[in-house]
C-alpha positions as CSV (number, residue, x, y, z in Angstrom):
1,M,-1.5,146.3,-38.2
2,K,0.2,147.6,-35.7
3,A,-3.7,147.8,-32.7
4,A,-4.0,149.8,-30.1
5,F,-7.0,150.4,-27.5
6,P,-7.5,152.8,-24.3
7,Y,-6.1,150.6,-20.9
8,M,-8.7,149.9,-19.0
9,G,-8.3,147.0,-16.5
10,D,-8.2,143.9,-17.3
11,I,-10.0,144.1,-20.6
12,R,-6.8,143.7,-22.4
13,L,-6.7,140.2,-21.6
14,V,-10.1,139.6,-23.5
15,L,-9.3,141.9,-26.6
16,E,-5.7,141.1,-26.7
17,P,-6.3,137.3,-28.1
18,I,-9.6,138.5,-30.3
19,M,-7.5,140.7,-32.3
20,Q,-4.4,138.5,-32.1
21,E,-7.0,135.9,-33.8
22,L,-8.2,138.4,-36.2
23,G,-4.7,138.6,-37.6
24,A,-3.8,142.1,-36.1
25,Q,-0.5,142.6,-33.9
26,V,-1.5,144.3,-30.9
27,V,0.3,147.3,-28.9
28,I,0.0,147.2,-25.2
29,P,1.1,150.4,-23.7
30,P,2.2,150.5,-19.5
31,P,-0.5,150.4,-17.3
32,P,-1.6,153.5,-15.9
33,N,1.0,155.3,-13.8
34,R,1.5,158.7,-12.6
35,E,3.7,159.8,-15.8
36,T,0.2,158.3,-17.9
37,I,-1.6,161.2,-16.1
38,A,1.4,163.7,-16.2
39,L,1.5,163.3,-19.8
40,G,-2.8,163.3,-20.8
41,V,-3.1,166.4,-18.3
42,Q,-0.3,168.5,-20.4
43,L,-2.6,167.0,-23.7
44,A,-5.8,167.1,-22.8
45,P,-8.3,170.3,-22.5
46,E,-8.3,171.5,-19.0
47,T,-12.1,170.7,-18.2
48,F,-12.2,166.7,-19.1
49,C,-12.1,164.2,-17.1
50,L,-9.6,162.0,-15.4
51,P,-10.5,159.0,-17.7
52,F,-10.1,161.2,-20.9
53,K,-6.9,162.0,-19.3
54,I,-5.2,158.6,-18.8
55,T,-6.3,157.0,-21.9
56,L,-5.0,159.8,-23.9
57,G,-1.7,158.9,-21.9
58,N,-1.9,155.7,-22.7
59,I,-2.6,156.0,-26.7
60,V,0.0,158.2,-27.0
61,R,2.3,155.9,-25.1
62,A,1.0,153.0,-27.8
63,L,1.9,155.4,-31.0
64,E,5.5,155.8,-29.5
65,M,5.2,152.5,-28.9
66,G,4.5,151.7,-32.7
67,A,1.0,151.6,-33.1
68,D,-0.7,152.2,-36.6
69,A,-4.3,152.2,-35.9
70,L,-6.4,153.0,-32.9
71,V,-9.1,151.3,-31.7
72,Y,-12.2,152.1,-29.6
73,T,-15.5,152.1,-28.9
74,S,-17.5,154.7,-29.8
75,G,-20.6,156.5,-30.5
76,S,-23.2,159.8,-30.3
77,W,-24.3,160.2,-26.7
78,S,-24.6,162.7,-23.6
79,C,-21.4,161.4,-22.3
80,R,-17.9,162.4,-23.8
81,Y,-16.9,159.2,-24.1
82,G,-18.6,158.3,-27.2
83,Y,-16.1,160.9,-28.4
84,Y,-13.2,160.2,-27.3
85,G,-11.6,158.1,-30.1
86,R,-12.4,160.8,-32.5
87,L,-11.0,163.8,-30.1
88,Q,-7.7,162.0,-28.8
89,A,-7.3,161.1,-32.4
90,D,-7.2,164.7,-33.7
91,I,-5.2,165.6,-30.5
92,A,-2.4,162.9,-31.4
93,R,-2.1,163.6,-35.3
94,D,-1.4,167.3,-34.3
95,L,1.5,166.1,-32.2
96,G,2.2,164.8,-35.9
97,Y,1.6,160.8,-35.2
98,K,0.2,158.9,-38.2
99,F,-2.5,155.8,-38.0
100,R,-5.7,154.9,-38.7
101,L,-8.9,155.1,-36.7
102,V,-11.3,152.2,-36.3
103,E,-14.3,152.7,-34.7
104,L,-16.2,150.2,-33.5
105,R,-19.8,151.8,-33.6
106,H,-23.3,150.4,-35.0
107,D,-23.1,152.8,-38.5
108,Q,-19.6,151.8,-39.1
109,L,-20.2,148.0,-39.0
110,I,-19.2,148.2,-43.0
111,A,-16.0,149.3,-42.0
112,V,-15.0,147.4,-38.9
113,A,-16.0,144.4,-41.3
114,K,-13.1,145.5,-44.4
115,E,-10.9,146.0,-41.6
116,I,-11.3,142.2,-40.4
117,L,-11.5,141.3,-44.1
118,G,-7.7,143.1,-44.8
119,L,-6.5,141.1,-42.0
120,S,-7.1,137.5,-43.5
121,E,-6.2,139.1,-47.1
122,G,-9.7,140.0,-48.6
123,R,-10.0,136.2,-48.4
124,F,-14.3,136.2,-46.9
125,S,-14.2,132.9,-45.5
126,R,-10.7,132.9,-43.4
127,A,-12.1,136.0,-42.0
128,L,-15.6,134.5,-41.2
129,L,-13.5,131.5,-39.6
130,R,-11.1,133.9,-38.0
131,T,-13.6,136.0,-36.7
132,A,-16.0,133.1,-34.9
133,R,-13.0,131.5,-33.1
134,A,-11.5,134.7,-32.2
135,F,-14.8,136.0,-30.2
136,R,-14.7,132.3,-29.0
137,L,-11.8,132.7,-27.7
138,G,-12.9,135.9,-26.1
139,W,-16.3,134.9,-24.7
140,F,-14.4,132.3,-22.6
141,K,-11.8,134.3,-21.6
142,A,-13.8,137.4,-19.9
143,S,-15.9,134.2,-18.2
144,A,-13.2,132.5,-16.5
145,L,-11.6,136.2,-15.4
146,E,-15.4,137.1,-14.1
147,K,-16.1,134.3,-12.2
148,T,-12.5,134.5,-10.7
149,Y,-13.3,137.8,-9.4
150,E,-16.5,137.0,-8.4
151,Y,-15.2,134.4,-5.7
152,A,-12.2,136.4,-4.8
153,R,-14.4,139.3,-3.6
154,K,-16.8,136.3,-1.7
155,T,-14.2,134.8,-0.6
156,M,-11.3,137.4,0.8
157,P,-13.0,138.9,3.7
158,F,-13.7,135.6,5.4
159,S,-10.0,134.4,4.4
160,V,-7.6,133.7,7.1
161,E,-4.7,135.3,5.7
162,P,-5.9,137.9,2.9
163,K,-2.4,137.5,1.4
164,E,-3.2,134.1,0.1
165,C,-6.6,135.1,-1.6
166,R,-4.7,137.6,-3.1
167,R,-1.7,135.0,-4.3
168,L,-4.5,132.8,-6.0
169,V,-6.3,135.4,-7.9
170,Q,-3.3,136.6,-9.7
171,E,-2.1,133.1,-10.0
172,V,-5.4,132.4,-11.7
173,V,-5.0,135.9,-13.8
174,N,-1.9,134.4,-15.3
175,Q,-2.8,131.2,-16.1
176,I,-6.1,132.7,-17.9
177,A,-3.5,135.8,-19.7
178,N,-1.4,132.6,-21.3
179,T,-4.2,130.6,-22.3
180,N,-5.7,130.6,-26.0
181,N,-7.4,126.9,-25.7
182,V,-10.9,127.3,-25.4
183,R,-11.2,123.7,-23.7
184,E,-8.6,124.8,-21.2
185,L,-9.9,127.8,-20.6
186,I,-13.5,125.9,-19.5
187,Q,-11.5,123.8,-17.4
188,L,-9.9,126.7,-15.9
189,R,-13.1,128.5,-15.0
190,D,-14.4,125.5,-13.6
191,S,-11.9,124.8,-11.3
192,V,-12.1,128.2,-9.9
193,A,-14.8,127.6,-7.2
194,I,-12.5,124.8,-5.8
195,R,-9.3,126.6,-5.6
196,F,-11.0,129.1,-3.9
197,D,-12.8,126.6,-1.4
198,R,-9.3,125.4,-0.4
199,I,-8.6,128.8,1.0
200,R,-8.1,129.1,5.3
201,R,-11.5,130.7,6.2
202,N,-12.0,131.9,10.3
203,D,-15.3,131.8,11.8
204,R,-16.8,134.6,11.0
205,D,-20.4,133.8,9.2
206,S,-21.3,137.7,7.9
207,C,-19.4,141.2,7.2
208,L,-20.4,144.0,5.6
209,R,-21.9,144.3,2.1
210,I,-21.3,147.2,0.1
211,K,-22.6,148.4,-3.4
212,L,-19.8,150.2,-5.7
213,I,-21.3,152.2,-8.5
214,G,-20.4,155.4,-10.5
215,E,-18.8,155.8,-13.7
216,S,-17.4,152.9,-15.6
217,Y,-13.3,154.0,-15.9
218,C,-13.2,154.9,-11.9
219,T,-15.6,151.9,-11.0
220,I,-12.8,149.0,-13.1
221,E,-9.3,150.5,-13.3
222,P,-7.7,149.5,-9.9
223,F,-5.1,152.7,-10.8
224,V,-7.4,155.2,-10.4
225,N,-9.6,153.5,-7.5
226,F,-6.4,152.9,-5.8
227,N,-8.0,149.2,-5.7
228,V,-10.9,149.6,-3.6
229,I,-12.2,146.5,-3.8
230,E,-9.2,144.6,-2.5
231,L,-8.5,147.2,-0.2
232,L,-12.0,146.6,1.4
233,G,-11.5,143.0,0.8
234,E,-8.7,142.9,3.6
235,M,-10.8,145.5,5.6
236,R,-13.3,142.7,6.0
237,V,-15.8,144.2,3.4
238,W,-17.6,142.2,0.6
239,V,-17.9,144.6,-2.3
240,E,-19.7,144.3,-4.9
241,P,-19.1,146.0,-8.3
242,F,-22.4,147.2,-10.7
243,L,-19.8,147.0,-13.2
244,T,-16.5,144.7,-14.3
245,G,-14.2,144.6,-17.3
246,P,-16.0,141.9,-18.8
247,R,-19.2,143.2,-18.2
248,W,-18.7,146.4,-19.6
249,L,-17.2,144.9,-22.7
250,G,-20.2,142.9,-23.2
251,F,-22.6,145.8,-22.2
252,H,-21.6,148.2,-24.3
253,S,-19.9,146.0,-27.3
254,F,-22.7,143.4,-27.5
255,R,-25.4,144.9,-25.3
256,L,-25.4,142.0,-23.6
257,R,-26.7,141.9,-19.6
258,K,-29.9,144.5,-21.0
259,R,-32.4,142.2,-18.9
260,E,-30.2,143.4,-15.5
261,V,-29.8,147.3,-17.1
262,I,-33.4,147.5,-17.4
263,R,-34.2,145.7,-14.0
264,A,-31.3,148.8,-12.5
265,Q,-33.0,151.8,-14.8
266,M,-36.4,150.6,-13.9
267,A,-35.9,151.1,-10.1
268,A,-34.2,154.5,-11.2
269,K,-37.7,155.6,-12.8
270,K,-38.9,157.4,-9.7
271,Y,-36.1,159.7,-9.1
272,W,-34.8,159.8,-13.2
273,R,-36.8,159.2,-15.9
274,Y,-34.2,160.2,-19.1
275,C,-30.4,159.0,-19.1
276,V,-28.0,162.1,-19.3
277,G,-24.9,159.9,-20.5
278,G,-22.9,157.9,-18.3
279,E,-23.9,155.6,-15.6
280,D,-26.0,157.9,-14.1
281,A,-29.2,155.6,-14.1
282,N,-27.3,152.8,-13.7
283,S,-25.8,154.0,-10.5
284,L,-29.1,154.9,-9.2
285,G,-30.5,152.2,-9.9
286,H,-28.5,150.0,-8.7
287,L,-28.6,151.8,-5.6
288,I,-32.0,151.3,-4.8
289,L,-31.4,147.4,-5.6
290,A,-28.9,147.6,-3.2
291,A,-31.0,149.3,-0.7
292,Q,-33.6,146.4,-1.6
293,E,-31.0,143.1,-1.3
294,G,-29.9,144.2,2.0
295,Y,-26.8,145.9,1.5
296,D,-25.0,147.9,4.1
297,G,-23.7,150.7,2.2
298,V,-22.9,152.0,-1.2
299,I,-19.5,154.0,-2.7
300,H,-20.2,156.0,-6.0
301,L,-16.6,156.7,-7.5
302,H,-17.0,159.6,-10.2
303,P,-14.3,161.5,-12.0
304,F,-14.0,165.2,-11.3
305,A,-16.0,167.3,-14.0
306,C,-18.4,164.0,-15.2
307,M,-21.3,165.8,-16.0
308,P,-23.8,162.7,-15.9
309,S,-21.8,162.2,-12.4
310,T,-22.2,165.6,-10.5
311,V,-25.8,166.1,-12.1
312,V,-26.8,162.6,-10.8
313,Q,-25.1,163.1,-7.2
314,P,-27.8,164.9,-5.7
315,V,-30.7,162.3,-6.4
316,L,-28.5,159.2,-5.2
317,F,-28.0,161.4,-1.6
318,L,-32.1,162.0,-2.1
319,A,-32.6,157.8,-2.6
320,S,-30.0,156.9,0.0
321,R,-32.5,158.9,2.6
322,D,-34.9,157.7,1.0
323,Y,-34.2,154.0,1.0
324,D,-32.2,154.2,4.6
325,I,-28.8,153.3,3.3
326,P,-25.5,155.4,3.6
327,L,-23.6,156.3,0.6
328,L,-19.9,157.4,0.0
329,S,-19.6,159.3,-2.6
330,I,-16.1,160.2,-3.9
331,S,-14.8,162.8,-6.7
332,I,-11.6,161.6,-8.4
333,D,-9.0,163.7,-10.6
334,E,-5.3,163.9,-10.9
335,H,-5.0,165.3,-7.6
336,T,-6.6,162.7,-5.7
337,A,-4.1,161.5,-3.3
338,E,-4.3,157.5,-1.9
339,T,-3.8,158.5,1.8
340,G,-7.0,160.8,1.8
341,F,-8.9,158.6,-0.4
342,I,-8.6,155.7,2.0
343,S,-8.9,157.6,4.9
344,R,-12.5,158.4,3.4
345,V,-13.2,154.6,3.1
346,E,-12.0,153.4,6.3
347,A,-14.2,156.1,7.7
348,F,-17.3,155.0,5.7
349,V,-16.6,151.4,7.0
350,S,-16.3,152.2,10.7
351,V,-20.0,154.4,10.3
352,L,-21.3,151.2,8.7
353,E,-19.9,148.5,12.0
354,R,-21.2,151.3,14.1
355,R,-24.6,151.3,12.7
356,G,-24.9,148.1,12.8
357,K,-24.2,147.3,16.1
358,N,-27.1,150.1,17.2
359,R,-29.3,147.9,15.0
360,I,-28.3,145.0,16.9
361,K,-29.3,146.8,20.1
362,K,-32.3,148.1,19.3
363,E,-33.4,144.3,17.7
364,V,-32.4,143.4,21.0
365,K,-34.2,145.6,23.4
């Protein structure tokens, strides 16, 4: 099996070793770029969202590179994401590509188990051992990545030279990518705090804090959001995304972090009783929690034509007013320019800085 899966942030660093450990060859398409978007736009229905178009372009590139199996997290819910696999598979087959579609969904567990068993030549004990090793390795890869990004977000706003922090992040991520020994991964993960503590820090004792919410792909994929977390970090702003690549894998694949999801959705209940799909309730809940936890502002990223994000947007602004926390909502599509995006983010940060200064003046009076 030469398997491929949609590209999103660094989830490939977790999924690739899992699938290799199970016995599959993995085909990784090039990272998203303008050519990927152009290909996806050409093939996708016009009104579909940017994440669908980019992942479709990724998948076609992977099939061109020899992939014979497509692996998707799938399901049946309000957001179109649950149907990406089947729709993109239909489009690819219409183009003449031949492959198997493997859907990771609760009602397809027997079919998935058969695929794993087939990779072990039908030997049950071997498949079981491989599966245990694969998910153990994936777990520690994900936890090492999560801790690295967490310390990077905390450190960059206070670093004397942000480039120094950026270099360390890339160095650690490369080490995680090239390490397939669980013991070494644990050592790497445990050394992250010490390595980031060595970064030279300025004499600031506080900075602006922004919560990043919105649709999963726009929040996680740096190519789509113009690397907004790093951009804000260099502007001396501490950004906390409500969702990261490793967290996304844990939530959508294994339903982990249920307590955090329940907490956010309970916070949203006052305004949003029923989830209509995507990350609508989660985004609203995390905006309210951010206000309660003292964040200075919230940035909401979502694709143009995303129904759940569009429907929840007026309620986000209502909650923003009620909880007195500034909100910047940015709709993204294939025409979004980096310059315009960055200008809006910089203007929002300037507003937050002035707001903070005015608040201090009032307290002094």
